[in-house]
C-alpha angles and dihedrals in degrees: 000000000000122000121199114197126195125191098206132008101197140074111291111257118241110272093024104153094205104041090162087073092066125080119190113232090243089056089049090052092051090048092052093046090050092048090049090051086055089056101258119149124209131224140175129250090255087057092052094049091049089052095054100037105040139031089260100109101174093133092052093053090077117086090225111025115188137179132190124211133177134190 
């Protein structure tokens, strides 16, 4: 299971000191499309928790499970 975390999904505001912590929604869409073309599947945090706390292993059934989080 791979987890990709984003700090901010939005255009960096003027004066932002750490503009690299922002990803525009259009950039995120391109990144997700690219990962899907590579065969990655996406799940939610609830799916991840179920995969590791119960015998329900739906997330692990994918050859390339992937999750995206943001703060």
